[in-house]
Structure formats: structure tokens, C-alpha cells
C-alpha positions in Angstrom: 46.1 80.4 87.0 47.4 84.0 87.0 51.1 84.3 86.3 52.9 87.0 88.7 56.0 88.7 87.9 57.7 90.8 90.6 60.4 93.4 89.9 62.2 93.7 92.9 63.1 91.2 95.7 63.4 93.4 98.9 61.3 93.5 102.0 58.2 94.5 100.5 58.4 91.8 97.7 59.0 89.3 100.4 55.9 90.4 102.3 53.8 90.0 99.0 55.2 86.5 98.7 53.8 85.6 102.0 50.5 87.1 101.2 50.4 85.1 97.8 50.1 81.8 100.0 46.9 82.6 101.2 45.6 83.5 97.7 44.0 81.0 95.2 44.5 80.8 91.4 48.2 82.6 91.4 51.7 81.5 90.5 54.8 83.5 91.6 56.2 82.6 87.9 59.3 84.8 88.1 61.4 87.3 89.7 63.5 90.0 88.3 65.9 92.0 90.8 69.7 93.1 90.9 69.9 91.2 94.3 67.5 88.8 96.7 65.8 87.5 93.5 67.3 83.8 93.9 66.4 83.7 97.5 62.9 85.0 96.8 62.3 82.5 94.2 63.5 79.6 96.3 61.3 80.8 99.2 58.3 80.8 96.6 59.1 77.5 95.3 59.0 76.0 99.0 56.0 77.7 99.5 54.1 76.0 96.5 53.6 79.2 94.6 54.9 77.3 91.5 58.2 77.0 89.5 59.4 80.5 90.2 62.3 81.6 88.1 64.7 84.2 88.0 64.9 86.5 85.0 67.6 88.5 83.9 65.8 91.5 82.5 62.4 93.2 82.7 61.5 92.1 79.0 62.1 88.4 79.5 59.7 88.6 82.7 57.1 90.5 81.0 57.1 87.7 78.1 56.5 84.7 80.8 53.9 86.5 83.0 50.5 88.0 82.9 50.9 90.5 85.6 53.9 92.9 86.2 54.6 93.8 90.0 56.8 97.1 90.7 58.2 96.2 93.9 61.5 98.3 93.4 63.1 101.3 94.9 60.9 104.5 94.7 64.0 106.3 92.1 63.8 103.3 89.9 60.2 103.4 89.2 60.0 105.4 86.2 62.8 103.6 84.4 61.1 100.6 85.2 57.9 101.3 83.8 59.5 102.4 80.4 61.2 99.1 80.3 57.8 97.3 80.7 56.6 99.7 77.9 59.2 98.8 75.8 58.4 95.2 76.3 54.6 95.3 75.5 55.9 97.0 72.5 57.9 94.3 71.6 55.3 91.7 71.5 54.7 90.8 75.4 51.1 90.5 76.5 50.2 91.1 80.2 46.7 91.6 82.1 47.7 94.2 84.4 50.3 96.4 86.0 51.0 96.8 89.8 52.9 99.7 91.8 53.5 99.6 95.2 52.9 102.8 97.4 53.8 105.2 96.5 53.0 105.5 92.7 55.9 108.2 92.4 58.4 110.7 94.4 56.4 114.0 93.0 53.6 114.8 90.6 55.9 114.9 87.4 56.8 111.5 88.1 53.3 110.1 88.9 51.9 111.8 85.9 54.6 110.0 83.8 53.5 106.8 85.4 49.8 107.3 84.8 50.2 108.4 81.0 52.2 105.2 80.1 49.9 103.0 81.5 47.0 104.7 79.8 48.8 104.6 76.7 49.5 100.9 76.8 45.8 100.3 77.6 46.7 97.7 80.2 44.7 97.7 83.6 46.4 99.1 86.8 46.5 98.6 90.5 48.1 101.0 93.3 49.2 98.8 96.2 47.8 100.6 99.1 47.4 97.7 101.6 46.0 99.7 104.7 42.5 100.7 102.8 42.3 96.6 102.5 42.6 95.9 106.1 40.2 93.7 107.3 39.5 95.5 110.5 39.0 98.6 108.8 36.6 97.0 106.0 34.7 95.2 108.9 34.2 98.0 110.9 32.8 100.0 108.1 30.4 97.0 107.1 28.9 96.7 110.5 28.5 100.6 110.8 26.8 100.9 107.6 23.4 100.9 108.6 24.5 103.6 111.5 26.0 105.6 108.8 23.1 105.6 106.6 20.9 106.6 109.7 23.3 109.1 111.5 25.8 110.4 108.7 29.2 109.8 107.3 32.3 109.7 109.5 33.4 113.6 110.1 37.1 113.0 111.7 39.4 110.3 111.0 43.1 109.9 112.5 45.4 107.6 111.3 49.1 106.9 112.1 51.8 104.7 111.3 54.9 104.6 113.4 57.9 102.4 113.8 61.9 102.8 114.7 63.0 103.4 111.3 63.2 101.8 107.8 65.2 98.9 106.8 67.2 99.8 103.9 69.6 102.7 103.4 67.8 104.0 100.0 64.8 104.7 102.3 66.8 107.3 104.2 68.0 109.1 101.5 65.4 111.9 100.7 66.6 112.2 97.1 66.2 108.6 96.3 62.8 107.7 98.4 61.2 111.3 97.9 61.5 112.6 101.3 61.3 111.4 105.0 58.5 109.7 106.8 55.6 111.8 105.0 56.7 110.1 101.8 57.3 106.7 103.1 54.4 106.5 105.4 52.5 109.5 105.2 50.9 108.2 101.5 49.7 105.0 103.6 47.8 107.1 106.5 46.7 109.9 104.2 44.8 107.2 102.0 43.2 105.3 104.7 42.4 108.3 106.5 40.4 109.7 103.4 38.9 106.2 102.9 37.6 106.3 106.6 35.7 109.6 106.0 34.2 108.4 102.3 30.5 107.3 102.6 29.6 104.0 102.2 29.1 102.7 98.5 31.2 105.6 97.0 34.7 105.2 95.3 37.8 105.9 97.0 38.5 109.2 95.1 35.0 110.5 95.8 35.9 113.1 98.4 37.0 116.4 97.5 40.2 117.6 98.9 39.9 121.1 100.1 42.9 122.2 102.1 46.2 120.7 103.7 48.0 122.1 106.5 51.3 120.2 107.9 54.0 119.9 110.3 57.4 118.2 109.9 60.4 117.8 111.9 63.7 115.8 112.3 63.4 114.9 116.0 65.4 111.6 116.8 67.7 110.7 113.9 69.5 114.2 113.6 71.0 113.5 117.1 73.8 111.4 118.5 74.2 108.6 118.6 71.4 108.1 115.9 72.9 110.2 113.4 76.2 108.5 113.6 74.5 105.3 113.2 72.9 106.3 109.8 76.3 107.4 108.8 77.6 103.9 109.3 74.8 102.8 106.8 75.8 105.3 104.5 73.3 108.0 105.0 74.6 111.6 105.9 71.9 113.4 107.8 74.3 116.2 108.6 74.1 117.0 104.5 70.6 115.9 103.5 68.4 115.2 106.3 64.8 114.2 105.7 61.7 114.4 108.4 61.4 111.6 110.9 58.0 113.0 112.1 55.1 114.4 110.3 51.7 115.6 111.2 49.1 116.4 108.2 45.6 117.3 108.2 43.5 117.7 105.3 40.0 119.0 105.0 37.6 117.2 102.6 34.2 118.0 101.2 31.3 115.4 99.9 30.9 116.9 96.5 26.9 115.9 96.7 26.0 117.2 100.2 28.9 119.8 100.7 29.3 118.6 104.1 33.0 118.8 105.2 35.2 116.3 107.2 38.9 116.2 108.5 41.8 113.7 108.1 44.7 113.8 110.4 47.6 111.5 109.5 50.5 111.2 112.0 53.6 109.3 111.1 57.1 108.7 112.6 60.4 106.9 112.5 61.2 107.3 116.3 58.5 104.7 117.6 60.7 102.6 120.0 58.2 100.2 121.1 57.2 96.5 120.3 57.1 97.1 116.7 55.2 98.7 113.8 51.9 100.3 115.1 49.2 101.2 113.0 46.5 103.1 114.9 43.0 104.2 113.1 40.2 106.3 114.6 36.9 107.2 113.0 34.3 109.4 114.6 31.0 109.9 113.2 27.7 111.3 114.8 27.3 109.0 117.5 29.6 106.3 116.7 33.0 105.5 116.2 35.8 102.7 115.5 39.4 102.0 116.7 42.0 99.9 115.1 45.3 99.1 116.7 47.8 96.7 115.2 50.0 96.2 118.4 46.6 94.6 120.1 47.3 91.2 119.4 46.0 87.7 121.4 49.3 86.3 121.5 52.2 87.5 123.2 55.7 86.0 123.7 58.2 86.1 126.4 62.3 85.5 125.8 64.8 85.8 128.8 68.2 87.2 128.5 69.5 83.7 128.7 67.6 82.6 125.9 67.8 85.6 123.8 71.2 84.7 121.8 69.3 81.9 120.3 66.7 84.6 118.6 68.3 85.4 115.1 65.7 87.8 113.6 63.0 89.5 116.2 61.1 90.4 113.1 59.9 87.0 112.8 57.2 87.8 115.7 56.3 91.2 114.1 57.6 93.6 111.6 59.9 96.6 112.5 60.1 94.7 115.9 62.6 96.7 118.4 63.5 94.0 120.8 64.3 90.4 120.8 63.9 89.6 124.5 61.4 90.4 127.1 57.7 90.6 126.5 57.0 90.6 122.9 53.7 90.8 120.8 53.1 88.2 118.0 51.2 88.4 114.9 50.3 84.8 113.1 49.5 86.5 110.1 50.8 89.9 109.4 50.0 90.2 105.7 46.4 89.5 106.5 46.7 91.8 109.5 47.8 94.8 107.1 45.5 93.8 104.1 47.9 92.7 101.7 45.8 89.3 100.9 42.7 91.3 100.8 44.4 93.5 98.2 45.9 90.6 96.2 42.4 89.2 95.8 41.0 92.3 94.7 43.5 92.6 91.9 43.5 89.5 90.8 39.7 89.7 90.3 39.7 93.0 88.5 42.7 91.8 86.2 40.8 88.7 85.2 37.8 90.8 84.2 40.2 93.3 82.2 39.5 96.1 84.9 41.6 98.4 87.0 41.7 97.3 90.6 39.7 99.2 93.4 42.9 101.4 93.5 44.5 102.4 90.3 47.3 104.4 89.1 44.9 107.8 89.1 44.1 106.8 92.7 48.0 106.7 93.2 48.6 110.2 91.6 45.9 111.6 93.7 47.6 110.4 97.0 50.9 111.7 95.4 49.3 115.2 95.1 48.3 115.1 98.8 51.8 114.1 99.9 53.2 116.8 97.8 50.4 119.4 99.3 51.6 118.3 102.8 55.2 119.2 102.0 54.2 122.5 100.4 52.5 123.4 103.5 55.4 122.4 105.6 57.7 124.5 103.4 55.4 127.8 103.4 54.4 127.3 106.9 50.6 128.1 105.7 47.6 126.1 104.7 47.4 124.8 101.2 44.2 125.8 99.4 43.6 122.8 96.9 40.4 124.7 95.5 42.8 127.2 94.2 43.8 126.7 90.5 47.2 128.6 90.8 47.9 126.5 93.4 47.3 123.0 91.8 49.3 124.5 89.0 52.1 125.0 91.1 52.1 121.5 92.6 52.5 120.1 89.4 55.8 120.7 88.8 56.8 120.9 92.6 59.5 119.3 93.9 60.0 119.5 97.9 63.1 121.0 99.1 63.7 117.8 101.6 63.4 115.8 98.4 66.0 117.8 96.4 68.3 117.2 99.3 68.0 120.7 100.8 66.2 119.5 104.0 68.3 121.6 106.1 66.7 124.8 105.0 63.4 123.5 106.1 64.2 121.1 109.2 67.7 122.2 110.9 66.9 125.8 110.8 69.7 126.5 108.4 
């Protein structure tokens, strides 16, 4: 029985707790967080995930668990990693470290995360659930023979869109790392690259060639939305971030030299039933499509009955309404790939290995996200085969991440 310890008790930690209910041989042994830890521990106990305890600090948590999960906000992750390192140096023994996407806000931070993990000699896992989505994995499995005969996917389109994040810190580009491109672009870029990768090859097999990007503040810089953000403690007149991002990345197969393209589109202005994940892959003579808003189940709630609805997100993540015709997903953690990624990481850590996606992979995705921000700032294609450009990316911090988004979003 692998004992899991979560650092952080917010929205994503809650989602992972739901996923663990469908995973064998694990116990959610502990939670450590400034707020929400007690509630998450009680829920885990009620769900039969063990005698989940609340720990006062990271050192105590590390001493009591086998696997440590970094589910805290982006701006806190470096300090958390340092505290994990101190706990291990103090005698704690763990089998693995998990970090939720994104690994870091920029490459400098990603390098610190990867170097510390390597120095500790502990297996790592980068949690990118969309690569593990059963619909994507099964589509690739069923098309494997076709791909072998006809050739690999040459165009992948991926999108994640919803009406906006939950917590105020997500909207703050200096804390989160940017806007929607950092928040959700890491998802769409990763799954786009995965859909292009030939069967049987590792997730980092393809060589990134170039990146172009267009970002904008289309909705949340206008009234009444900008005033809504101010009430939540976020001032987009001072430190705006993008709520729309469109990124195109060209990849090359290092063995065949054949090029392919991934297009990643993300927005915080999708006022529709809820969170939508849309993936399309096109190969020579075949294709597949995934749309998370296609559900076999639907609900209807009248105006008269709507007052009884406490939380519309019980039906679907980022639901935008609590009445009318609503979609229902009976198992979102499975739909989005959370359960499959947990099964992968548990198997890997029990064998003393990195998960399918490790911290080095997370660093690669961070680099591609940073290249997208650079392409938008410079208004040109970024050549990832140029050593000078790669060196520049190493220390690059986007203007939006610096809190200077007005310079590249509002024309100031």
C-alpha cells in the first residue's frame, strides 16, 4: 500500500482525491496546506482512502508517506521543493515526488526543480493528465496499425477553454506565471505534441523546430468583467494577463526528418456549458476527434428549481450555469485522464522508476510555453534550432509574468 501525501488542498488536490478513489493499493495518508487540509482529509477518510492525517509542516509529512505531491500554487513550488529536499536530507525516505502542471513559471525555476530532484535521486512524475485521457490513448491504440501503414499524424489541434480560473492567484500573472497560456497552454501544447508522436516512441521524442504565437486580453480587460476581478483582489488595469492564446509549434521526427504541426488554442472566455477539451489529429488517410462536452447524460433544471442547486460544478468542472439544459459527466477524473496518470505513476514508483512523464519532460513543456510568450512579445517566429535563441530562453521571464502585460496586451 503506497502512502500518498499531498502538499496543497485546493481545487486540483480535491480532483486528485476523487481520482484516487478509483486506484488500487494507495492510501491518502496525509495533507499539508495552509487552508483546506482538514476538509480534504475528512473527505478522503469518508471515501475510504485511509486514516488521512493533517500535518503541520512538510518535514512531518515526508516522514510519514511514500510519495509527496506538490499540488500547491505555482509561486510556492520552488520553496516546497527545497523543504522536501531538507526533509530527505534529515532522514525521510520517499519513493517519488509528483508535481502538478506546470512544473514552473519559467525555465530558471524549472531547472532548479529538475536539478534538485536529480540530486536527491528520487523518481519524479510530472502530472499532465490530458496525455493519459482514455479517449486519446484508445484512439491512438485503435489507429496504430493504420499509422504503421500510412504514416504518423501530421497535424494536431488541441484546445482547453472555460470561463476563468477559481482562485484569485490564478489570475495574477506574477504569481501564476502568466495568463491562460501558462495556465492551460501547457496542457494543450503537451497533448498536441503527444498526438503527433509516432506509436511506441517516448513523449519527448519529437524535436521542436519553431514556435509562433498570438495572445490577447479580449474579455477580462472590459467591463463588467474587469470590475468583477477587482472585487476578487485582481487588478487587470495594472497587471493584465492574456485570456486568449493561440500557439503553433512545428516539430521534426529526428529519425525520418518529417515535420508536423501542433496548434494549441486556449481561452478564459468560453461561456458555454463548462470546461471544454477539444482535440483533433489528422494523419495521412485517417483522423480522430475528442470533445469533452459530448456526454451521454444531460440534466435540466428549471428556474423554479434552480434555487436548490448549491454548486453547479457538481455536474461538470467550470460549469457556467445552474439551470436550463446542463451536461453531466459521471466520472470527470477518468474522462480527463487523472486516474490513468495515477496508475502509471504508482507502477513506476513501485519499480523505482520515473513516471511516463517526469520533471525533465515538465521542463521541456515549460520551455515551449516560454517560447510562445517570447514569440508573442517579439511578434515573430522563434527558431528553436538556434543555440542563441535557446540560450536566451534559459533566463527569459515574459513581460506578462513580470507584471508588465500592459506593454504587450493593451498597446501601452
